[in-house]
TIPA-766406 format. One line per 2 residues: number of its first residue (from 1); their letters; for each residue x, y, z of C-alpha. Coordinates in steps of 0.2 Angstrom, whole numbers. Layout:
NUM) A) X Y Z ~ ...
//
This chain:
1) MT) -121 -333 65 ~ -114 -344 79
3) RH) -97 -342 87 ~ -91 -359 79
5) TS) -97 -353 61 ~ -88 -337 63
7) AA) -72 -346 68 ~ -74 -358 53
9) VI) -76 -343 41 ~ -60 -335 48
11) LV) -51 -351 47 ~ -56 -354 29
13) AL) -52 -335 25 ~ -34 -336 33
15) SL) -31 -354 25 ~ -36 -346 7
17) GF) -25 -331 11 ~ -10 -341 16
19) TA) -13 -352 1 ~ -13 -337 -11
21) VS) 3 -330 -3 ~ 11 -347 -5
23) LK) 5 -349 -22 ~ 12 -332 -27
25) LV) 29 -335 -18 ~ 29 -352 -28
27) HI) 26 -343 -44 ~ 40 -330 -40
29) QL) 53 -342 -34 ~ 50 -355 -48
31) FN) 43 -346 -64 ~ 49 -328 -61
33) HD) 65 -331 -51 ~ 77 -324 -65
35) HY) 66 -309 -67 ~ 66 -304 -49
37) VK) 85 -308 -46 ~ 88 -296 -61
39) LA) 77 -283 -54 ~ 84 -284 -37
41) ES) 102 -283 -45 ~ 97 -267 -55
43) NH) 90 -259 -40 ~ 105 -263 -27
45) IR) 120 -267 -38 ~ 130 -254 -47
47) KR) 142 -261 -60 ~ 155 -249 -67
49) TL) 165 -255 -82 ~ 184 -251 -79
51) SA) 192 -245 -95 ~ 209 -255 -101
53) KR) 224 -244 -104 ~ 229 -244 -122
55) GP) 246 -251 -126 ~ 259 -239 -133
57) IL) 267 -238 -150 ~ 285 -238 -151
59) DT) 298 -235 -165 ~ 312 -248 -168
61) HG) 323 -241 -154 ~ 309 -239 -141
63) SL) 304 -220 -144 ~ 286 -216 -139
65) LA) 275 -213 -154 ~ 258 -216 -146
67) ET) 254 -218 -128 ~ 239 -218 -117
69) LV) 238 -205 -102 ~ 226 -207 -87
71) KY) 217 -190 -83 ~ 206 -188 -67
73) DL) 189 -180 -68 ~ 178 -176 -52
75) RM) 159 -179 -54 ~ 146 -173 -40
77) DC) 130 -182 -36 ~ 116 -169 -39
79) KM) 101 -180 -35 ~ 104 -179 -16
81) DL) 89 -174 -5 ~ 91 -157 2
83) TD) 77 -158 13 ~ 69 -170 25
85) SN) 50 -174 26 ~ 47 -158 37
87) GR) 54 -147 24 ~ 70 -144 34
89) QS) 88 -147 28 ~ 92 -165 29
91) KE) 107 -172 39 ~ 115 -179 24
93) WE) 115 -162 16 ~ 121 -154 32
95) KF) 135 -166 33 ~ 139 -163 14
97) QG) 141 -145 16 ~ 156 -147 26
99) VL) 163 -158 12 ~ 160 -144 -1
101) VK) 170 -132 9 ~ 184 -143 9
103) LA) 182 -147 -10 ~ 181 -129 -15
105) DT) 198 -126 -6 ~ 206 -142 -14
107) LH) 200 -136 -32 ~ 204 -118 -29
109) MP) 186 -113 -33 ~ 175 -101 -23
111) LE) 161 -111 -12 ~ 148 -100 -20
113) NV) 152 -107 -37 ~ 152 -125 -32
115) LE) 135 -122 -23 ~ 128 -113 -37
117) IF) 133 -128 -49 ~ 125 -140 -37
119) HS) 109 -131 -34 ~ 106 -127 -52
121) EN) 107 -145 -57 ~ 97 -151 -42
123) EK) 82 -140 -45 ~ 80 -146 -63
125) KS) 66 -160 -66 ~ 79 -171 -74
127) PN) 95 -166 -67 ~ 112 -174 -73
129) RW) 115 -184 -59 ~ 134 -186 -60
131) LL) 138 -168 -65 ~ 155 -165 -71
133) LA) 164 -153 -59 ~ 182 -153 -64
135) QD) 194 -161 -76 ~ 212 -165 -77
137) LD) 215 -166 -58 ~ 232 -167 -51
139) PK) 232 -185 -45 ~ 245 -183 -31
141) VQ) 237 -168 -23 ~ 219 -165 -28
143) VA) 213 -184 -31 ~ 221 -189 -15
145) AI) 213 -176 -5 ~ 196 -179 -13
147) KA) 197 -197 -9 ~ 201 -193 9
149) FK) 184 -185 12 ~ 176 -203 10
151) SV) 160 -194 2 ~ 148 -206 -8
153) NL) 141 -191 -17 ~ 159 -187 -25
155) VV) 166 -198 -39 ~ 184 -197 -46
157) EE) 184 -204 -63 ~ 198 -211 -73
159) RM) 198 -205 -92 ~ 209 -213 -105
161) VR) 217 -200 -117 ~ 228 -205 -132
163) NY) 243 -194 -134 ~ 256 -193 -148
165) PC) 271 -186 -140 ~ 280 -183 -157
167) GQ) 266 -173 -163 ~ 265 -175 -183
169) LA) 280 -186 -184 ~ 274 -201 -193
171) SH) 256 -197 -190 ~ 251 -206 -205
173) VT) 259 -222 -199 ~ 253 -222 -182
175) GY) 235 -216 -185 ~ 222 -211 -174
177) LD) 207 -217 -163 ~ 189 -213 -167
179) NN) 177 -205 -154 ~ 174 -222 -146
181) GI) 193 -226 -143 ~ 194 -238 -158
183) GS) 209 -238 -170 ~ 203 -229 -186
185) MG) 218 -228 -197 ~ 237 -233 -198
187) VE) 244 -245 -184 ~ 231 -239 -172
189) KE) 218 -249 -184 ~ 229 -263 -190
191) AD) 235 -268 -172 ~ 218 -262 -163
193) NI) 214 -279 -155 ~ 233 -280 -149
195) LA) 233 -263 -142 ~ 215 -262 -135
197) GT) 218 -273 -119 ~ 203 -281 -109
199) PG) 191 -270 -99 ~ 188 -274 -81
201) FQ) 173 -270 -70 ~ 168 -266 -52
203) EV) 151 -271 -44 ~ 145 -263 -27
205) ET) 129 -267 -18 ~ 119 -252 -12
207) DN) 104 -248 -1 ~ 88 -240 -7
209) RR) 96 -222 -7 ~ 110 -229 -18
211) RE) 123 -229 -4 ~ 136 -243 -4
213) IA) 134 -256 10 ~ 152 -259 14
215) AY) 148 -275 24 ~ 144 -284 8
217) GS) 159 -280 -1 ~ 161 -280 -19
219) RY) 166 -289 -35 ~ 181 -283 -44
221) QE) 190 -288 -60 ~ 205 -278 -65
223) PK) 207 -273 -83 ~ 221 -279 -93
225) EG) 233 -267 -101 ~ 235 -268 -120
227) NT) 252 -275 -127 ~ 265 -264 -134
229) VV) 267 -263 -153 ~ 285 -260 -159
231) LT) 287 -254 -177 ~ 301 -255 -189
233) LD) 301 -237 -192 ~ 316 -226 -185
235) AV) 310 -210 -178 ~ 327 -202 -182
237) IQ) 326 -206 -200 ~ 307 -202 -201
239) SV) 312 -184 -194 ~ 325 -183 -207
241) VE) 313 -187 -221 ~ 300 -175 -214
243) EE) 312 -161 -213 ~ 318 -163 -231
245) LN) 300 -166 -237 ~ 297 -148 -230
247) TL) 311 -141 -239 ~ 305 -149 -255
249) VT) 288 -142 -252 ~ 295 -124 -249
251) EH) 305 -125 -266 ~ 293 -133 -277
253) RP) 275 -129 -270 ~ 268 -146 -275
255) KA) 250 -151 -273 ~ 256 -166 -262
257) AY) 273 -175 -259 ~ 277 -191 -250
259) VV) 292 -202 -247 ~ 296 -220 -242
261) VM) 312 -227 -235 ~ 313 -247 -235
263) RP) 327 -258 -230 ~ 327 -270 -245
265) KT) 335 -286 -237 ~ 321 -287 -224
267) GE) 307 -276 -231 ~ 307 -266 -215
269) IL) 299 -249 -218 ~ 311 -236 -210
271) AM) 301 -220 -214 ~ 285 -216 -223
273) AN) 280 -197 -223 ~ 267 -187 -232
275) WP) 263 -169 -236 ~ 251 -162 -232
277) TV) 252 -169 -214 ~ 243 -168 -198
279) DF) 244 -169 -179 ~ 232 -181 -171
281) NN) 233 -172 -154 ~ 223 -158 -163
283) RK) 208 -167 -171 ~ 201 -150 -176
285) NM) 214 -149 -190 ~ 209 -166 -198
287) TV) 204 -166 -216 ~ 202 -178 -230
289) EN) 217 -171 -239 ~ 229 -171 -224
291) IR) 225 -188 -216 ~ 227 -198 -231
293) NR) 242 -210 -232 ~ 246 -206 -250
295) CL) 261 -218 -250 ~ 247 -232 -250
297) TD) 231 -224 -257 ~ 237 -213 -272
299) SF) 241 -222 -287 ~ 250 -214 -302
301) EP) 258 -217 -318 ~ 277 -220 -313
303) GS) 285 -214 -329 ~ 302 -220 -332
305) TF) 305 -227 -314 ~ 295 -241 -322
307) KI) 309 -245 -334 ~ 318 -256 -322
309) IP) 306 -269 -324 ~ 307 -272 -344
311) MA) 326 -270 -342 ~ 327 -283 -329
313) AA) 315 -295 -337 ~ 324 -295 -355
315) LN) 340 -297 -346 ~ 333 -312 -335
317) EK) 326 -319 -351 ~ 344 -318 -359
319) LI) 336 -308 -374 ~ 349 -294 -371
321) SP) 365 -290 -362 ~ 370 -273 -355
323) TT) 381 -270 -370 ~ 368 -275 -383
325) QI) 367 -261 -397 ~ 349 -254 -400
327) FC) 345 -240 -413 ~ 334 -227 -405
329) EN) 328 -219 -422 ~ 335 -203 -418
331) GQ) 323 -197 -406 ~ 307 -203 -415
333) FF) 300 -220 -419 ~ 284 -224 -427
335) YA) 274 -239 -421 ~ 255 -244 -420
337) GH) 249 -228 -428 ~ 258 -217 -414
339) TL) 275 -209 -413 ~ 286 -213 -398
341) RD) 298 -199 -394 ~ 314 -197 -384
343) HA) 319 -180 -376 ~ 335 -180 -387
345) PY) 339 -187 -405 ~ 348 -203 -399
347) GM) 355 -216 -412 ~ 365 -232 -408
349) MT) 365 -235 -390 ~ 369 -249 -377
351) VN) 356 -255 -365 ~ 365 -247 -351
353) DI) 365 -231 -360 ~ 347 -232 -363
355) IK) 344 -234 -345 ~ 356 -219 -341
357) VS) 347 -207 -352 ~ 330 -214 -351
359) SN) 327 -218 -368 ~ 308 -222 -371
361) IG) 312 -229 -388 ~ 326 -240 -382
363) TG) 316 -246 -369 ~ 301 -249 -380
365) KV) 312 -259 -392 ~ 318 -270 -378
367) AM) 300 -273 -372 ~ 295 -278 -390
369) HL) 307 -292 -391 ~ 301 -297 -373
371) GP) 283 -298 -379 ~ 267 -294 -371
373) DQ) 265 -311 -361 ~ 282 -310 -353
375) MF) 280 -291 -350 ~ 264 -294 -341
377) YY) 271 -309 -331 ~ 286 -299 -325
379) CQ) 275 -284 -319 ~ 266 -296 -309
381) LF) 282 -304 -302 ~ 288 -286 -297
383) GI) 271 -284 -287 ~ 263 -271 -299
385) GQ) 244 -272 -299 ~ 243 -280 -282
387) QT) 240 -273 -264 ~ 256 -274 -253
389) GL) 245 -278 -238 ~ 255 -267 -226
391) FT) 239 -260 -219 ~ 223 -270 -223
393) RQ) 206 -263 -226 ~ 213 -245 -226
395) GE) 210 -239 -244 ~ 226 -246 -252
397) AN) 226 -245 -270 ~ 229 -259 -281
399) GT) 237 -249 -295 ~ 232 -253 -313
401) LH) 239 -267 -323 ~ 227 -271 -336
403) PL) 224 -289 -341 ~ 232 -294 -357
405) NR) 215 -295 -367 ~ 214 -276 -364
407) WH) 231 -273 -371 ~ 232 -264 -387
409) KI) 246 -265 -400 ~ 254 -249 -393
411) SI) 254 -256 -375 ~ 270 -265 -378
413) VQ) 280 -249 -379 ~ 268 -239 -368
415) VP) 268 -249 -352 ~ 287 -252 -351
417) MG) 289 -233 -351 ~ 277 -231 -336
419) QG) 261 -225 -346 ~ 245 -235 -346
421) VT) 250 -243 -330 ~ 248 -235 -312
423) AT) 256 -240 -295 ~ 258 -233 -278
425) AL) 274 -226 -270 ~ 275 -242 -259
427) QM) 273 -253 -274 ~ 287 -244 -284
429) TQ) 298 -245 -268 ~ 297 -263 -267
431) AM) 299 -264 -285 ~ 316 -256 -284
433) AV) 319 -266 -269 ~ 319 -282 -279
435) IA) 335 -275 -289 ~ 343 -269 -273
437) NG) 340 -287 -264 ~ 348 -298 -278
439) GR) 332 -301 -287 ~ 322 -306 -271
441) FV) 304 -299 -268 ~ 302 -296 -250
443) AP) 285 -290 -243 ~ 285 -273 -234
445) QI) 284 -274 -215 ~ 279 -261 -203
447) IK) 276 -270 -186 ~ 293 -277 -180
449) EI) 286 -286 -164 ~ 273 -287 -150
451) RD) 278 -285 -132 ~ 268 -288 -116
453) AN) 265 -276 -101 ~ 281 -284 -94
455) NE) 291 -279 -110 ~ 293 -297 -115
457) II) 293 -301 -134 ~ 277 -312 -137
459) KP) 277 -311 -156 ~ 291 -306 -167
461) FQ) 289 -303 -185 ~ 301 -311 -197
463) PN) 305 -304 -215 ~ 295 -313 -228
465) IV) 305 -317 -244 ~ 291 -320 -256
467) RQ) 300 -326 -272 ~ 315 -324 -283
469) VV) 310 -312 -297 ~ 327 -310 -306
471) SQ) 344 -319 -304 ~ 357 -311 -293
473) KV) 368 -308 -309 ~ 354 -299 -317
475) AD) 350 -287 -302 ~ 369 -283 -302
477) QV) 368 -279 -321 ~ 353 -268 -318
479) TY) 361 -260 -303 ~ 376 -255 -313
481) AL) 366 -247 -326 ~ 356 -238 -312
483) SS) 372 -231 -305 ~ 376 -223 -321
485) VV) 360 -214 -320 ~ 367 -205 -305
487) DD) 385 -205 -307 ~ 389 -203 -326
489) EG) 389 -187 -335 ~ 373 -186 -345
491) GT) 364 -197 -333 ~ 346 -190 -329
493) GS) 349 -192 -310 ~ 365 -182 -308
495) LA) 357 -170 -295 ~ 355 -186 -285
497) RL) 373 -190 -283 ~ 379 -192 -265
499) DG) 396 -186 -257 ~ 406 -201 -252
501) WT) 393 -216 -257 ~ 387 -224 -273
503) AA) 369 -223 -277 ~ 358 -232 -290
505) GK) 341 -225 -295 ~ 329 -219 -308
507) TG) 321 -204 -312 ~ 303 -202 -317
509) TA) 293 -188 -325 ~ 274 -193 -330
511) QK) 261 -182 -337 ~ 245 -184 -327
513) AV) 230 -190 -335 ~ 214 -181 -330
515) NG) 197 -189 -336 ~ 207 -200 -348
517) VY) 217 -186 -356 ~ 235 -180 -352
519) AK) 234 -164 -344 ~ 245 -150 -350
521) GK) 257 -144 -336 ~ 252 -158 -323
523) YV) 266 -170 -319 ~ 271 -182 -306
525) SS) 290 -181 -303 ~ 299 -195 -295
527) FI) 317 -202 -290 ~ 318 -220 -283
529) GF) 335 -227 -278 ~ 345 -236 -266
531) VP) 362 -233 -256 ~ 375 -240 -257
533) AQ) 374 -246 -274 ~ 384 -262 -269
535) NP) 376 -271 -254 ~ 362 -258 -252
537) EF) 355 -254 -235 ~ 340 -244 -239
539) VV) 328 -238 -254 ~ 322 -221 -255
541) SV) 307 -216 -265 ~ 303 -197 -268
543) IV) 286 -194 -276 ~ 280 -176 -280
545) DE) 263 -173 -287 ~ 261 -157 -298
547) PG) 277 -148 -293 ~ 274 -129 -296
549) GA) 293 -123 -297 ~ 304 -120 -312
551) SH) 306 -137 -317 ~ 294 -153 -317
553) YG) 308 -166 -321 ~ 310 -180 -308
555) GA) 329 -178 -308 ~ 328 -159 -305
557) VS) 313 -160 -292 ~ 315 -177 -283
559) GP) 333 -180 -286 ~ 340 -167 -273
561) TF) 328 -173 -259 ~ 333 -191 -262
563) KR) 352 -185 -261 ~ 349 -176 -245
565) IS) 339 -189 -237 ~ 351 -203 -242
567) ER) 367 -193 -236 ~ 359 -190 -219
569) TA) 353 -208 -217 ~ 369 -215 -222
571) KY) 378 -205 -209 ~ 366 -210 -195
573) LN) 367 -228 -200 ~ 386 -227 -200
575) IP) 387 -235 -218 ~ 405 -235 -223
577) QD) 408 -224 -239 ~ 411 -232 -255
579) PT) 416 -221 -269 ~ 417 -234 -283
581) LR) 406 -248 -289 ~ 413 -264 -297
583) IP) 408 -269 -315 ~ 396 -285 -315
585) EP) 401 -299 -325 ~ 392 -300 -343
587) IQ) 379 -313 -346 ~ 378 -325 -362
589) VK) 363 -319 -373 ~ 353 -332 -380
591) GP) 339 -324 -388 ~ 339 -314 -405
593) KP) 347 -297 -404 ~ 336 -282 -409
595) SP) 339 -277 -426 ~ 351 -260 -426
597) EP) 342 -254 -441 ~ 325 -245 -443
599) TR) 312 -255 -452 ~ 299 -242 -456
601) PR) 299 -223 -461 ~ 296 -211 -446
603) PQ) 282 -198 -450 ~ 283 -180 -441
605) QA) 265 -181 -436 ~ 255 -191 -422
607) TL) 260 -192 -404 ~ 260 -206 -391
//
């Protein structure tokens, strides 16, 4: 081969080589550009998500119910090369040994322990690169000292921890977070997107040994702290309720007990407590039984507390007046193949007295003149069979109000006395609040306002007056009757009588149904009322599931707890004492009066 031929071959080879390289570069730049950019970024850019601090939950006066604490953990890089290519200690390791001496002193740990942790992880085939070395460091002393080392092999991590400063106080209202830091119950879940905030990030460019290249700087986006949620809950009233609930549990040893305190004019929940209870700072003690907010999830036959609905409805329809005389059949009334019984043989009684002594027969006769259609309609107006919406998607029960096509003939006397219908404690509280609020239905409310990081109100929540259920005059009529339950001799709620304030309320004692059959010896005992009777400031519901003491009657079991909670709450709110209640004006009855005489014989057998 001649010299010229060789030169030509070499030239062609070089041209082809450069062409191939050029084509490869064109392919990389034009067709695979995004792929290689991502590959380079993954090799040389570290992106770390910066968690946002979750916003606090406060009571109505600003007391902390939930907060986020920042904890500091120390992690050490265990993938450091200990030797160089010659098998000798690397210069990086020699330099880091001096840092470890200072680190051991800062952490108050023997140097041997630190070295042992490091070597044991380093020798593993798949070591945990960033080994947790210490938790909950002192930020002013230990963290500051460690950062002063300026070692890339040590990382101080911030860890967000949710804390509930009041322990079990209002735990069923505040709720808790799951293992991923997402609200799992209560306000934590209901307002999760408000409390959570927005995470930030930090990007750092590194060399092939994962060391930061300071000259290239970094990208940083600061996390945005979550907003503050202020509740309608009052921590002082909540404390009173939980203390008295514990007293009740000690005295009556129930299966469960729960209390709601609500401001009737606005629907604000001032307290909501459950027993058994839980402290979410200690997640090991969580069980299905003690984390459930029974005020919302547990529906029960309300018994005689339900009698306010047929009475208010019949008064509103002007079918009766408070002084209408009704014959109560001397304690036994045969209707629709069943015998309706009272706990005493009552004869002729006024409507007011029927409420006072809680006559089943008298209430049933009032409801018979009201009729199934109107009875069902007013149950709906009072919120029975409907979720309150206080907490969405958290297992709130609807309660049970069967449609009219499923009512039997006996239903018209059974439902008014709180049988064959179920409701939650919150539903019955809002029903009583209708009477306390001049006949207006106000939706219950737990969140008062949302504030930003500067404590500025960005969203207030106003009371939601939904509808007028009965007239103001009718509400006054029912209130006067309910005050006789507490204040008059012979009233079923005499043990709920307050010292210095008038109260209006109703007792309830309902036998529990198990598998469709009323179980002997199992009762739900309740008292629901409001204070003061005139111009009420709060409604209190006390529900006791299966009391185990000497009595199971609502007046004896729940009444004293209502009294103690109401007296302490009235004093705390500085409510003026009002030892008397004015008599409301009579209303003109337009409908037919119930017949005072029995219309059918009363056999001694059969029970309702």
